C-alpha positions as CSV (number, residue, x, y, z in Angstrom):
1,M,164.5,72.4,62.5
2,R,163.4,72.4,58.9
3,N,161.9,68.9,59.4
4,T,159.9,70.1,62.4
5,I,158.5,73.0,60.5
6,A,157.6,70.8,57.5
7,M,155.8,68.3,59.8
8,L,153.8,71.1,61.4
9,A,152.8,72.5,58.0
10,L,151.7,69.1,56.9
11,L,149.6,68.6,60.0
12,L,147.9,72.0,59.6
13,A,147.1,71.2,56.0
14,L,145.5,67.8,56.9
15,C,143.4,69.5,59.7
16,A,142.2,72.2,57.2
17,A,141.3,69.5,54.6
18,A,139.3,67.5,57.2
19,A,137.4,70.6,58.4
20,H,136.6,71.6,54.8
21,A,135.2,68.1,54.1
22,A,133.0,68.2,57.2
23,E,131.3,71.5,56.3
24,P,127.7,71.1,55.0
25,K,127.5,72.1,51.4
26,V,124.5,73.5,49.5
27,G,124.9,73.5,45.8
28,K,123.5,72.1,42.6
29,L,121.6,68.8,42.5
30,D,123.9,67.4,39.9
31,G,121.0,67.3,37.3
32,K,118.6,65.5,39.7
33,P,115.1,66.9,40.4
34,G,114.6,68.3,43.9
35,P,111.9,67.3,46.4
36,T,108.4,68.5,45.8
37,L,106.9,70.5,48.7
38,P,103.1,70.6,49.2
39,A,101.5,74.0,48.6
40,V,100.6,76.0,51.6
41,A,96.9,76.2,52.1
42,T,95.3,79.6,52.2
43,P,94.3,80.3,55.9
44,V,90.6,80.6,56.5
45,T,89.5,83.8,58.2
46,V,87.0,83.1,61.0
47,S,85.1,85.9,62.6
48,A,85.2,86.3,66.3
49,T,81.4,85.8,66.6
50,A,81.6,82.4,64.9
51,V,83.9,81.0,67.6
52,Q,81.8,79.5,70.4
53,A,83.4,78.7,73.8
54,E,83.2,75.1,75.0
55,P,80.7,74.8,77.8
56,L,82.2,74.5,81.3
57,L,81.6,71.3,83.4
58,N,79.2,71.8,86.2
59,P,81.0,71.3,89.5
60,S,78.4,68.9,90.8
61,D,78.6,66.6,87.8
62,F,81.9,65.0,88.8
63,P,80.9,63.9,92.4
64,T,77.6,62.7,91.0
65,M,79.4,60.6,88.5
66,L,81.7,59.2,91.2
67,E,78.7,58.2,93.3
68,K,77.0,56.5,90.3
69,Q,80.2,54.6,89.7
70,G,80.1,53.2,93.3
71,E,82.7,55.4,94.8
72,P,80.9,57.3,97.6
73,R,84.1,58.1,99.6
74,F,85.6,59.8,96.6
75,A,82.3,61.6,95.9
76,L,82.3,62.8,99.5
77,L,85.8,64.2,99.2
78,E,84.8,66.0,96.0
79,W,81.7,67.5,97.7
80,L,83.8,68.7,100.6
81,R,86.3,70.2,98.2
82,I,83.5,72.1,96.4
83,A,82.1,73.3,99.7
84,N,85.6,74.6,100.7
85,R,86.0,76.4,97.4
86,E,82.6,77.8,96.7
87,H,80.4,80.3,98.5
88,G,76.7,81.0,98.9
89,D,74.2,78.5,97.5
90,E,76.8,76.3,95.9
91,R,78.6,75.8,99.2
92,A,75.2,75.1,101.0
93,D,74.2,72.5,98.4
94,A,77.6,70.8,98.6
95,L,77.3,70.6,102.4
96,V,73.9,69.0,102.1
97,Q,75.3,66.4,99.7
98,A,78.3,65.8,101.9
99,A,76.1,65.1,104.9
100,R,74.0,62.7,102.9
101,L,77.1,60.7,101.9
102,Q,78.4,60.8,105.4
103,V,75.2,59.2,106.6
104,L,75.6,56.6,103.9
105,L,79.1,55.8,105.1
106,G,78.2,55.9,108.8
107,D,80.4,58.8,109.7
108,A,78.5,60.2,112.7
109,E,81.2,62.7,113.7
110,G,81.4,64.0,110.1
111,V,77.6,64.4,109.9
112,S,77.5,66.3,113.2
113,H,80.3,68.7,112.1
114,T,78.7,69.2,108.6
115,V,75.2,69.8,110.0
116,A,76.6,72.3,112.6
117,T,78.5,74.2,109.9
118,Y,75.4,74.3,107.6
119,M,73.1,75.6,110.4
120,Q,75.6,78.2,111.5
121,E,75.9,79.6,108.0
122,N,72.3,79.1,106.9
123,P,70.1,79.6,110.0
124,S,66.9,80.0,107.9
125,A,67.5,77.7,105.0
126,T,64.8,75.3,103.9
127,A,67.1,72.3,104.0
128,I,67.6,72.5,107.8
129,P,64.9,69.8,108.5
130,Q,66.8,67.5,106.1
131,M,70.1,68.2,107.8
132,L,68.6,67.5,111.2
133,A,67.2,64.3,109.9
134,Y,70.6,63.3,108.8
135,K,72.0,64.1,112.2
136,A,69.3,62.1,114.0
137,E,70.1,59.0,111.9
138,T,73.7,58.7,113.0
139,A,73.8,60.5,116.4
140,A,74.2,58.9,119.8
141,P,70.9,58.0,121.6
142,A,70.8,61.2,123.8
143,E,71.7,63.5,121.0
144,Q,69.4,61.7,118.7
145,A,66.4,62.2,121.1
146,Q,67.3,65.9,121.3
147,T,67.5,66.3,117.6
148,L,64.1,64.5,117.1
149,K,62.6,66.8,119.7
150,T,63.9,69.8,117.9
151,L,62.4,68.5,114.6
152,R,59.0,67.9,116.2
153,Q,58.8,71.3,118.0
154,T,60.3,73.5,115.3
155,Y,59.4,71.7,112.0
156,P,56.3,69.6,112.8
157,D,54.9,69.8,109.3
158,A,58.1,69.1,107.4
159,P,58.1,65.8,105.5
160,Q,61.7,65.2,106.7
161,T,60.4,65.2,110.3
162,Q,58.0,62.4,109.6
163,Q,60.7,60.5,107.8
164,A,63.1,60.9,110.8
165,L,60.5,59.8,113.3
166,V,59.7,56.7,111.2
167,A,63.4,55.9,110.8
168,S,63.8,56.2,114.6
169,I,60.9,53.7,115.1
170,W,62.5,51.2,112.7
171,R,65.9,51.5,114.6
172,Q,64.1,50.8,117.9
173,A,62.3,47.8,116.3
174,R,65.6,46.3,115.0
175,A,67.0,46.7,118.5
176,G,64.2,44.6,119.8
177,H,62.2,47.2,121.8
178,V,60.0,50.1,120.7
179,T,59.9,52.5,123.6
180,E,59.0,55.7,121.8
181,T,56.2,55.7,119.2
182,Y,55.9,59.5,118.7
183,G,52.1,58.9,118.5
184,L,52.4,57.3,115.1
185,P,50.2,54.3,114.2
186,L,53.2,52.5,112.8
187,G,55.1,52.9,116.1
188,K,52.1,51.5,118.1
189,Q,51.7,48.5,115.8
190,L,55.4,47.7,115.9
191,Q,55.4,48.1,119.6
192,Q,52.5,45.7,120.1
193,R,53.9,43.2,117.6
194,I,57.5,43.2,119.0
195,N,56.3,43.1,122.6
196,G,54.2,40.0,121.8
197,L,57.1,38.3,120.1
198,Y,59.4,39.2,123.1
199,N,56.9,37.9,125.6
200,H,56.4,34.7,123.6
201,G,60.2,34.3,123.4
202,E,60.5,34.6,127.1
203,L,58.0,31.9,127.7
204,V,59.7,29.6,125.2
205,A,63.1,30.3,126.9
206,K,61.7,29.4,130.4
207,G,60.1,26.2,129.1
208,A,63.3,25.2,127.3
209,A,65.3,25.9,130.5
210,A,63.0,23.6,132.4
211,F,63.9,20.8,129.9
212,A,67.5,21.7,130.3
213,V,67.6,20.2,133.7
214,V,68.8,17.2,131.7
215,P,71.7,18.7,129.6
216,G,70.9,18.7,126.0
217,L,67.1,18.4,126.2
218,G,66.6,22.1,126.2
219,F,68.6,22.5,122.9
220,M,66.5,19.7,121.4
221,A,63.3,21.4,122.5
222,L,64.4,24.5,120.7
223,G,65.1,22.6,117.5
224,N,68.9,22.4,117.8
225,V,69.0,18.6,117.8
226,S,72.6,18.1,116.9
227,Q,74.1,20.2,119.6
228,G,71.6,18.9,122.1
229,A,72.4,15.3,121.3
230,L,76.1,16.0,121.6
231,M,75.7,17.7,125.0
232,L,73.5,14.9,126.2
233,T,76.0,12.3,125.1
234,L,78.9,14.0,126.8
235,W,77.0,14.4,130.0
236,A,75.9,10.8,130.0
237,L,79.4,9.5,129.3
238,C,80.8,11.7,132.1
239,M,78.1,10.5,134.5
240,L,78.7,6.8,133.6
241,A,82.4,7.2,134.1
242,F,81.9,8.9,137.4
243,M,79.6,6.2,138.7
244,S,82.0,3.5,137.5
245,A,84.9,5.1,139.2
246,C,82.9,5.5,142.5
247,R,81.8,1.8,142.3
248,H,85.4,0.7,142.0
249,R,86.5,3.3,144.7
250,H,88.7,5.2,142.3
251,Y,87.7,8.5,143.8
252,A,90.4,10.5,142.1
253,Y,89.1,9.4,138.7
254,A,85.6,10.0,139.9
255,F,86.5,13.6,140.6
256,V,88.0,14.0,137.1
257,F,84.7,13.0,135.5
258,A,82.4,14.7,138.1
259,F,83.8,18.1,137.3
260,P,82.7,18.3,133.5
261,A,79.4,16.5,134.3
262,M,78.6,19.2,136.9
263,A,79.7,22.0,134.6
264,L,77.4,20.7,131.8
265,W,74.5,20.4,134.2
266,L,74.9,23.9,135.7
267,N,75.6,25.6,132.3
268,S,72.8,23.8,130.4
269,P,69.8,26.0,131.6
270,L,71.8,29.2,131.0
271,A,73.0,28.2,127.6
272,T,69.5,27.1,126.7
273,M,67.9,30.4,127.7
274,Q,70.6,32.3,125.8
275,L,69.9,30.3,122.7
276,A,66.2,30.8,123.0
277,R,66.7,34.6,123.3
278,Q,68.9,34.5,120.2
279,Y,66.1,32.8,118.3
280,T,63.6,35.4,119.6
281,Q,65.9,38.3,118.5
282,A,66.3,36.6,115.0
283,S,62.5,36.3,114.8
284,I,62.0,39.9,115.7
285,Q,64.6,41.0,113.1
286,Q,62.8,38.9,110.4
287,T,59.5,40.4,111.3
288,V,60.8,43.9,111.3
289,T,62.4,43.3,107.9
290,Q,59.2,42.0,106.4
291,W,57.2,44.9,107.9
292,Q,59.6,47.4,106.6
293,V,59.5,46.0,103.0
294,H,55.7,46.0,103.2
295,Y,55.7,49.5,104.5
296,Q,58.0,50.8,101.8
297,K,56.0,49.1,99.0
298,R,52.8,50.6,100.4
299,D,54.2,54.1,100.4
300,S,55.7,53.8,97.0
């Protein structure tokens, strides 16, 4: 019993000594100099009038920067966010910018919705001709014709109306036919020029189809010598094989070679006319591009 009590007392003494050694001690530095602390600077008193607030970023700066960086989709999202957040003129301006970018991205459905929202909220705004011009640029043919009619009847003197009509003429020209000139000199000139190219192309196609009675000659007449020579060679080989098989009375083999020879002979005029019309369309596209560049340089 005494031994147990003695052991417990010894254990308590050891624990107390360990706890006392672990306690942080703050005392003398044993004759060593203490650390030098920097002096606290005197605070400067600044008057309230001297503090100027940092200017806020204009909401339109960020989408404009995105567009300049070549990110029109993100710029469109930012303009739509501004339109949903703002009211009044800020919302109207954001809708106009959103419609412009939707035209750039070819989002016809988005343009139609944005223009309808703008016109519903701003029935007498000065930007309505511009919004209708955006709609006419991406709408389906029937809706496009109706939009252009509205522009001509309601806003005949607006510059956006003239721009929309000219853009419609260029779209018709790129399609290969100008059916509606809107009484503009440009439309009449393009109509005459494109109709002349189209009529000339039809004459060339018919002449090449006449040469195409012999497969390959029509392609050569159009300037596609390599494909024409290949077609002529294949047809000649098939015909020679057919005649050789008939001369030796191998009628089964004759039928095998007669079928591709007949297919080449029947398909040659059609393929030649199709190629001629492709060349005509390419010529029209080239002419329209040249005229458009000249027209833009003249106006600038």
